[in-house]
A tleap script that builds the chain and sets N, CA, C and O, in Angstrom:
source leaprc.protein.ff14SB
mol = sequence {
  NMET THR VAL ASP GLU THR LEU GLN THR ASN
  VAL LEU ALA GLU LEU GLY CYS GLY PRO SER
  VAL THR ALA GLY HIE ILE GLY VAL THR THR
  LYS GLY GLY ILE VAL THR LEU SER GLY HIE
  VAL ARG ASN TYR MET GLU LYS HIE ALA ALA
  GLU ARG ALA ALA GLY ARG VAL LYS GLY VAL
  ARG THR VAL VAL ASP GLN ILE GLU VAL ARG
  LEU PRO ASP HIE ALA ARG ARG THR ASP ASP
  GLU SER ALA ALA THR VAL VAL GLU ARG LEU
  CASP
}
set mol.1.N position { 27.624 -66.850 55.836 }
set mol.1.CA position { 27.827 -65.809 56.821 }
set mol.1.C position { 29.333 -65.652 57.065 }
set mol.1.O position { 30.036 -66.645 57.253 }
set mol.2.N position { 29.829 -64.405 57.062 }
set mol.2.CA position { 31.253 -64.169 57.278 }
set mol.2.C position { 31.605 -64.318 58.758 }
set mol.2.O position { 30.724 -64.383 59.615 }
set mol.3.N position { 32.892 -64.370 59.038 }
set mol.3.CA position { 33.364 -64.470 60.415 }
set mol.3.C position { 32.893 -63.265 61.225 }
set mol.3.O position { 32.463 -63.419 62.368 }
set mol.4.N position { 32.970 -62.068 60.644 }
set mol.4.CA position { 32.538 -60.863 61.355 }
set mol.4.C position { 31.035 -60.877 61.630 }
set mol.4.O position { 30.592 -60.450 62.696 }
set mol.5.N position { 30.262 -61.362 60.677 }
set mol.5.CA position { 28.810 -61.439 60.879 }
set mol.5.C position { 28.456 -62.439 61.979 }
set mol.5.O position { 27.562 -62.199 62.791 }
set mol.6.N position { 29.171 -63.558 61.989 }
set mol.6.CA position { 28.960 -64.557 63.040 }
set mol.6.C position { 29.330 -63.988 64.402 }
set mol.6.O position { 28.609 -64.175 65.382 }
set mol.7.N position { 30.455 -63.296 64.453 }
set mol.7.CA position { 30.903 -62.684 65.700 }
set mol.7.C position { 29.888 -61.649 66.187 }
set mol.7.O position { 29.567 -61.601 67.374 }
set mol.8.N position { 29.389 -60.830 65.276 }
set mol.8.CA position { 28.387 -59.824 65.634 }
set mol.8.C position { 27.132 -60.493 66.203 }
set mol.8.O position { 26.589 -60.048 67.214 }
set mol.9.N position { 26.683 -61.548 65.557 }
set mol.9.CA position { 25.508 -62.281 66.026 }
set mol.9.C position { 25.740 -62.865 67.416 }
set mol.9.O position { 24.858 -62.813 68.274 }
set mol.10.N position { 26.924 -63.417 67.633 }
set mol.10.CA position { 27.250 -64.008 68.931 }
set mol.10.C position { 27.348 -62.961 70.037 }
set mol.10.O position { 26.921 -63.209 71.165 }
set mol.11.N position { 27.902 -61.804 69.724 }
set mol.11.CA position { 27.996 -60.733 70.718 }
set mol.11.C position { 26.598 -60.229 71.066 }
set mol.11.O position { 26.287 -60.031 72.240 }
set mol.12.N position { 25.761 -60.021 70.064 }
set mol.12.CA position { 24.383 -59.584 70.320 }
set mol.12.C position { 23.637 -60.599 71.187 }
set mol.12.O position { 22.881 -60.218 72.080 }
set mol.13.N position { 23.848 -61.875 70.926 }
set mol.13.CA position { 23.210 -62.921 71.732 }
set mol.13.C position { 23.703 -62.871 73.174 }
set mol.13.O position { 22.914 -63.020 74.107 }
set mol.14.N position { 24.991 -62.665 73.357 }
set mol.14.CA position { 25.562 -62.591 74.711 }
set mol.14.C position { 25.030 -61.369 75.457 }
set mol.14.O position { 24.756 -61.447 76.654 }
set mol.15.N position { 24.885 -60.250 74.765 }
set mol.15.CA position { 24.341 -59.046 75.398 }
set mol.15.C position { 22.900 -59.263 75.840 }
set mol.15.O position { 22.472 -58.734 76.865 }
set mol.16.N position { 22.162 -60.036 75.069 }
set mol.16.CA position { 20.762 -60.284 75.388 }
set mol.16.C position { 20.538 -61.378 76.414 }
set mol.16.O position { 19.409 -61.577 76.864 }
set mol.17.N position { 21.592 -62.094 76.796 }
set mol.17.CA position { 21.478 -63.225 77.718 }
set mol.17.C position { 21.118 -62.843 79.145 }
set mol.17.O position { 20.252 -63.467 79.758 }
set mol.18.N position { 21.762 -61.846 79.663 }
set mol.18.CA position { 21.604 -61.533 81.080 }
set mol.18.C position { 20.723 -60.327 81.335 }
set mol.18.O position { 20.472 -59.527 80.434 }
set mol.19.N position { 20.258 -60.201 82.561 }
set mol.19.CA position { 19.386 -59.082 82.920 }
set mol.19.C position { 20.133 -57.769 83.166 }
set mol.19.O position { 19.499 -56.727 83.325 }
set mol.20.N position { 21.468 -57.802 83.199 }
set mol.20.CA position { 22.222 -56.602 83.560 }
set mol.20.C position { 22.427 -55.634 82.396 }
set mol.20.O position { 22.946 -54.535 82.592 }
set mol.21.N position { 22.021 -56.035 81.177 }
set mol.21.CA position { 22.211 -55.183 80.000 }
set mol.21.C position { 20.910 -55.097 79.218 }
set mol.21.O position { 20.279 -56.114 78.929 }
set mol.22.N position { 20.511 -53.859 78.874 }
set mol.22.CA position { 19.377 -53.650 77.981 }
set mol.22.C position { 19.942 -53.569 76.573 }
set mol.22.O position { 20.346 -52.500 76.116 }
set mol.23.N position { 19.967 -54.707 75.890 }
set mol.23.CA position { 20.652 -54.815 74.608 }
set mol.23.C position { 19.961 -54.050 73.485 }
set mol.23.O position { 20.580 -53.787 72.454 }
set mol.24.N position { 18.702 -53.691 73.658 }
set mol.24.CA position { 17.959 -53.019 72.604 }
set mol.24.C position { 18.500 -51.661 72.218 }
set mol.24.O position { 18.191 -51.156 71.139 }
set mol.25.N position { 19.307 -51.056 73.083 }
set mol.25.CA position { 19.862 -49.733 72.810 }
set mol.25.C position { 21.354 -49.781 72.494 }
set mol.25.O position { 22.027 -48.751 72.472 }
set mol.26.N position { 21.864 -50.988 72.251 }
set mol.26.CA position { 23.291 -51.144 71.983 }
set mol.26.C position { 23.490 -51.693 70.576 }
set mol.26.O position { 22.887 -52.694 70.188 }
set mol.27.N position { 24.343 -51.020 69.830 }
set mol.27.CA position { 24.704 -51.476 68.496 }
set mol.27.C position { 26.052 -52.176 68.531 }
set mol.27.O position { 26.914 -51.835 69.341 }
set mol.28.N position { 26.231 -53.147 67.660 }
set mol.28.CA position { 27.471 -53.921 67.618 }
set mol.28.C position { 27.973 -53.971 66.184 }
set mol.28.O position { 27.249 -54.372 65.273 }
set mol.29.N position { 29.226 -53.558 65.993 }
set mol.29.CA position { 29.884 -53.736 64.706 }
set mol.29.C position { 31.174 -54.514 64.952 }
set mol.29.O position { 31.770 -54.433 66.026 }
set mol.30.N position { 31.590 -55.262 63.943 }
set mol.30.CA position { 32.799 -56.070 64.088 }
set mol.30.C position { 33.660 -55.962 62.844 }
set mol.30.O position { 33.161 -55.819 61.727 }
set mol.31.N position { 34.958 -56.034 63.063 }
set mol.31.CA position { 35.903 -56.056 61.946 }
set mol.31.C position { 37.177 -56.725 62.434 }
set mol.31.O position { 37.888 -56.181 63.279 }
set mol.32.N position { 37.459 -57.892 61.906 }
set mol.32.CA position { 38.687 -58.595 62.245 }
set mol.32.C position { 38.825 -58.927 63.716 }
set mol.32.O position { 39.931 -58.890 64.257 }
set mol.33.N position { 37.724 -59.250 64.373 }
set mol.33.CA position { 37.776 -59.583 65.792 }
set mol.33.C position { 37.679 -58.392 66.715 }
set mol.33.O position { 37.630 -58.549 67.935 }
set mol.34.N position { 37.650 -57.206 66.147 }
set mol.34.CA position { 37.497 -55.989 66.950 }
set mol.34.C position { 36.013 -55.651 66.993 }
set mol.34.O position { 35.384 -55.432 65.958 }
set mol.35.N position { 35.463 -55.612 68.196 }
set mol.35.CA position { 34.037 -55.351 68.386 }
set mol.35.C position { 33.867 -53.927 68.893 }
set mol.35.O position { 34.494 -53.523 69.873 }
set mol.36.N position { 33.013 -53.175 68.214 }
set mol.36.CA position { 32.702 -51.812 68.655 }
set mol.36.C position { 31.262 -51.787 69.153 }
set mol.36.O position { 30.332 -52.164 68.438 }
set mol.37.N position { 31.099 -51.338 70.387 }
set mol.37.CA position { 29.781 -51.190 70.987 }
set mol.37.C position { 29.397 -49.716 70.939 }
set mol.37.O position { 30.201 -48.849 71.280 }
set mol.38.N position { 28.178 -49.438 70.520 }
set mol.38.CA position { 27.698 -48.058 70.474 }
set mol.38.C position { 26.275 -48.027 71.013 }
set mol.38.O position { 25.693 -49.070 71.310 }
set mol.39.N position { 25.724 -46.837 71.137 }
set mol.39.CA position { 24.363 -46.688 71.646 }
set mol.39.C position { 24.365 -46.049 73.014 }
set mol.39.O position { 25.258 -45.270 73.348 }
set mol.40.N position { 23.348 -46.385 73.812 }
set mol.40.CA position { 23.262 -45.787 75.136 }
set mol.40.C position { 22.660 -46.744 76.153 }
set mol.40.O position { 21.892 -47.644 75.816 }
set mol.41.N position { 23.033 -46.521 77.403 }
set mol.41.CA position { 22.530 -47.300 78.535 }
set mol.41.C position { 22.158 -46.335 79.651 }
set mol.41.O position { 22.409 -45.133 79.557 }
set mol.42.N position { 21.549 -46.881 80.725 }
set mol.42.CA position { 21.043 -46.034 81.817 }
set mol.42.C position { 22.056 -45.729 82.908 }
set mol.42.O position { 21.869 -44.775 83.664 }
set mol.43.N position { 23.129 -46.519 83.012 }
set mol.43.CA position { 24.096 -46.273 84.079 }
set mol.43.C position { 25.442 -46.904 83.726 }
set mol.43.O position { 25.560 -47.664 82.764 }
set mol.44.N position { 26.454 -46.569 84.530 }
set mol.44.CA position { 27.809 -47.056 84.255 }
set mol.44.C position { 27.950 -48.560 84.503 }
set mol.44.O position { 28.767 -49.218 83.859 }
set mol.45.N position { 27.163 -49.105 85.428 }
set mol.45.CA position { 27.214 -50.550 85.666 }
set mol.45.C position { 26.763 -51.311 84.424 }
set mol.45.O position { 27.347 -52.336 84.075 }
set mol.46.N position { 25.721 -50.808 83.753 }
set mol.46.CA position { 25.238 -51.458 82.544 }
set mol.46.C position { 26.275 -51.337 81.416 }
set mol.46.O position { 26.469 -52.270 80.637 }
set mol.47.N position { 26.927 -50.189 81.342 }
set mol.47.CA position { 27.973 -49.989 80.337 }
set mol.47.C position { 29.100 -50.996 80.544 }
set mol.47.O position { 29.561 -51.630 79.595 }
set mol.48.N position { 29.529 -51.133 81.773 }
set mol.48.CA position { 30.606 -52.069 82.097 }
set mol.48.C position { 30.174 -53.518 81.841 }
set mol.48.O position { 30.961 -54.321 81.340 }
set mol.49.N position { 28.930 -53.850 82.183 }
set mol.49.CA position { 28.417 -55.205 81.955 }
set mol.49.C position { 28.384 -55.532 80.460 }
set mol.49.O position { 28.678 -56.661 80.069 }
set mol.50.N position { 28.033 -54.559 79.628 }
set mol.50.CA position { 28.001 -54.779 78.176 }
set mol.50.C position { 29.410 -55.038 77.645 }
set mol.50.O position { 29.614 -55.918 76.809 }
set mol.51.N position { 30.356 -54.283 78.127 }
set mol.51.CA position { 31.747 -54.470 77.687 }
set mol.51.C position { 32.266 -55.840 78.109 }
set mol.51.O position { 32.927 -56.524 77.327 }
set mol.52.N position { 31.971 -56.240 79.338 }
set mol.52.CA position { 32.403 -57.571 79.815 }
set mol.52.C position { 31.742 -58.680 79.013 }
set mol.52.O position { 32.395 -59.654 78.638 }
set mol.53.N position { 30.438 -58.533 78.747 }
set mol.53.CA position { 29.710 -59.564 77.992 }
set mol.53.C position { 30.311 -59.738 76.601 }
set mol.53.O position { 30.511 -60.864 76.147 }
set mol.54.N position { 30.597 -58.636 75.928 }
set mol.54.CA position { 31.184 -58.711 74.590 }
set mol.54.C position { 32.554 -59.382 74.643 }
set mol.54.O position { 32.901 -60.166 73.759 }
set mol.55.N position { 33.318 -59.076 75.666 }
set mol.55.CA position { 34.657 -59.649 75.799 }
set mol.55.C position { 34.666 -61.148 76.063 }
set mol.55.O position { 35.674 -61.811 75.818 }
set mol.56.N position { 33.554 -61.691 76.561 }
set mol.56.CA position { 33.470 -63.129 76.843 }
set mol.56.C position { 33.271 -63.978 75.591 }
set mol.56.O position { 33.482 -65.190 75.626 }
set mol.57.N position { 32.874 -63.361 74.499 }
set mol.57.CA position { 32.551 -64.116 73.283 }
set mol.57.C position { 33.827 -64.602 72.610 }
set mol.57.O position { 34.780 -63.846 72.415 }
set mol.58.N position { 33.819 -65.884 72.262 }
set mol.58.CA position { 34.982 -66.479 71.594 }
set mol.58.C position { 35.203 -65.790 70.247 }
set mol.58.O position { 34.272 -65.627 69.459 }
set mol.59.N position { 36.444 -65.393 70.001 }
set mol.59.CA position { 36.795 -64.731 68.753 }
set mol.59.C position { 36.949 -63.227 68.881 }
set mol.59.O position { 37.468 -62.578 67.973 }
set mol.60.N position { 36.505 -62.665 69.995 }
set mol.60.CA position { 36.652 -61.219 70.211 }
set mol.60.C position { 38.085 -60.942 70.637 }
set mol.60.O position { 38.559 -61.474 71.642 }
set mol.61.N position { 38.766 -60.111 69.871 }
set mol.61.CA position { 40.153 -59.757 70.188 }
set mol.61.C position { 40.213 -58.560 71.114 }
set mol.61.O position { 41.041 -58.517 72.025 }
set mol.62.N position { 39.349 -57.593 70.891 }
set mol.62.CA position { 39.275 -56.412 71.748 }
set mol.62.C position { 37.902 -55.776 71.593 }
set mol.62.O position { 37.203 -55.996 70.604 }
set mol.63.N position { 37.529 -54.980 72.599 }
set mol.63.CA position { 36.233 -54.300 72.579 }
set mol.63.C position { 36.477 -52.795 72.639 }
set mol.63.O position { 37.173 -52.297 73.524 }
set mol.64.N position { 35.895 -52.089 71.686 }
set mol.64.CA position { 35.928 -50.631 71.677 }
set mol.64.C position { 34.577 -50.176 72.209 }
set mol.64.O position { 33.543 -50.447 71.599 }
set mol.65.N position { 34.584 -49.490 73.337 }
set mol.65.CA position { 33.345 -49.095 74.006 }
set mol.65.C position { 33.028 -47.636 73.696 }
set mol.65.O position { 33.689 -46.723 74.191 }
set mol.66.N position { 32.009 -47.435 72.873 }
set mol.66.CA position { 31.540 -46.087 72.553 }
set mol.66.C position { 30.121 -45.869 73.080 }
set mol.66.O position { 29.377 -45.035 72.563 }
set mol.67.N position { 29.763 -46.620 74.102 }
set mol.67.CA position { 28.425 -46.526 74.690 }
set mol.67.C position { 28.335 -45.262 75.536 }
set mol.67.O position { 29.236 -44.948 76.313 }
set mol.68.N position { 27.246 -44.555 75.369 }
set mol.68.CA position { 26.975 -43.329 76.126 }
set mol.68.C position { 26.053 -43.665 77.290 }
set mol.68.O position { 25.098 -44.426 77.135 }
set mol.69.N position { 26.343 -43.093 78.457 }
set mol.69.CA position { 25.465 -43.264 79.613 }
set mol.69.C position { 24.492 -42.089 79.635 }
set mol.69.O position { 24.895 -40.927 79.687 }
set mol.70.N position { 23.203 -42.417 79.595 }
set mol.70.CA position { 22.147 -41.407 79.673 }
set mol.70.C position { 21.353 -41.666 80.936 }
set mol.70.O position { 20.535 -42.584 81.009 }
set mol.71.N position { 21.617 -40.830 81.927 }
set mol.71.CA position { 20.912 -40.991 83.197 }
set mol.71.C position { 19.433 -40.659 83.024 }
set mol.71.O position { 19.081 -39.785 82.231 }
set mol.72.N position { 18.562 -41.355 83.765 }
set mol.72.CA position { 17.139 -41.014 83.715 }
set mol.72.C position { 16.923 -39.590 84.221 }
set mol.72.O position { 17.723 -39.080 85.005 }
set mol.73.N position { 15.862 -38.962 83.782 }
set mol.73.CA position { 15.593 -37.570 84.153 }
set mol.73.C position { 15.609 -37.350 85.661 }
set mol.73.O position { 16.123 -36.334 86.128 }
set mol.74.N position { 15.057 -38.279 86.424 }
set mol.74.CA position { 15.004 -38.087 87.883 }
set mol.74.C position { 16.386 -38.160 88.537 }
set mol.74.O position { 16.545 -37.719 89.676 }
set mol.75.N position { 17.372 -38.699 87.852 }
set mol.75.CA position { 18.720 -38.832 88.418 }
set mol.75.C position { 19.667 -37.719 87.978 }
set mol.75.O position { 20.794 -37.633 88.466 }
set mol.76.N position { 19.219 -36.878 87.071 }
set mol.76.CA position { 20.086 -35.798 86.577 }
set mol.76.C position { 20.110 -34.642 87.568 }
set mol.76.O position { 19.119 -34.342 88.233 }
set mol.77.N position { 21.273 -34.004 87.645 }
set mol.77.CA position { 21.439 -32.849 88.523 }
set mol.77.C position { 22.134 -31.738 87.750 }
set mol.77.O position { 22.951 -31.989 86.865 }
set mol.78.N position { 21.796 -30.520 88.101 }
set mol.78.CA position { 22.503 -29.382 87.529 }
set mol.78.C position { 23.843 -29.250 88.252 }
set mol.78.O position { 24.057 -29.886 89.285 }
set mol.79.N position { 24.729 -28.441 87.721 }
set mol.79.CA position { 26.018 -28.209 88.381 }
set mol.79.C position { 25.807 -27.593 89.755 }
set mol.79.O position { 26.509 -27.942 90.705 }
set mol.80.N position { 24.845 -26.678 89.872 }
set mol.80.CA position { 24.556 -26.051 91.166 }
set mol.80.C position { 24.100 -27.082 92.190 }
set mol.80.O position { 24.516 -27.034 93.347 }
set mol.81.N position { 23.247 -28.013 91.772 }
set mol.81.CA position { 22.769 -29.052 92.685 }
set mol.81.C position { 23.914 -29.963 93.107 }
set mol.81.O position { 24.005 -30.350 94.272 }
set mol.82.N position { 24.781 -30.304 92.171 }
set mol.82.CA position { 25.927 -31.150 92.497 }
set mol.82.C position { 26.852 -30.464 93.475 }
set mol.82.O position { 27.314 -31.085 94.432 }
set mol.83.N position { 27.132 -29.184 93.251 }
set mol.83.CA position { 28.008 -28.425 94.126 }
set mol.83.C position { 27.408 -28.323 95.521 }
set mol.83.O position { 28.119 -28.471 96.515 }
set mol.84.N position { 26.114 -28.075 95.602 }
set mol.84.CA position { 25.437 -27.980 96.906 }
set mol.84.C position { 25.525 -29.310 97.659 }
set mol.84.O position { 25.719 -29.319 98.875 }
set mol.85.N position { 25.388 -30.410 96.959 }
set mol.85.CA position { 25.483 -31.733 97.582 }
set mol.85.C position { 26.894 -31.977 98.113 }
set mol.85.O position { 27.064 -32.503 99.213 }
set mol.86.N position { 27.904 -31.596 97.332 }
set mol.86.CA position { 29.289 -31.763 97.782 }
set mol.86.C position { 29.557 -30.945 99.037 }
set mol.86.O position { 30.147 -31.445 99.995 }
set mol.87.N position { 29.132 -29.708 99.033 }
set mol.87.CA position { 29.343 -28.830 100.207 }
set mol.87.C position { 28.629 -29.399 101.412 }
set mol.87.O position { 29.172 -29.403 102.517 }
set mol.88.N position { 27.419 -29.879 101.208 }
set mol.88.CA position { 26.636 -30.472 102.315 }
set mol.88.C position { 27.347 -31.695 102.893 }
set mol.88.O position { 27.411 -31.861 104.112 }
set mol.89.N position { 27.881 -32.550 102.017 }
set mol.89.CA position { 28.562 -33.769 102.491 }
set mol.89.C position { 29.865 -33.442 103.202 }
set mol.89.O position { 30.251 -34.141 104.139 }
set mol.90.N position { 30.545 -32.389 102.769 }
set mol.90.CA position { 31.809 -32.020 103.394 }
set mol.90.C position { 31.608 -31.359 104.760 }
set mol.90.O position { 32.504 -31.389 105.604 }
set mol.91.N position { 30.449 -30.771 104.972 }
set mol.91.CA position { 30.167 -30.125 106.277 }
set mol.91.C position { 29.904 -31.105 107.341 }
set mol.91.O position { 29.652 -30.724 108.484 }
savepdb mol mol.pdb
quit
């Protein structure tokens, strides 16, 4: 197993360790200690937790975060709904 393959395996294991990250939707590639995370998560906290988890792994030099946040359908708002909420809060 190469160093990059070992690093990839270790990052995937770290992502799967805690409850704050759904690792099944995150892809990991490595090259020379540079870890790239891709895929999607449900919120920004999970995105940040995945980046932190990858950064904790020994041998990771830097993390490139290409994870997309996909909000659940019930949490999505149109621009009109967002604008109405802002106006309501400002009043």
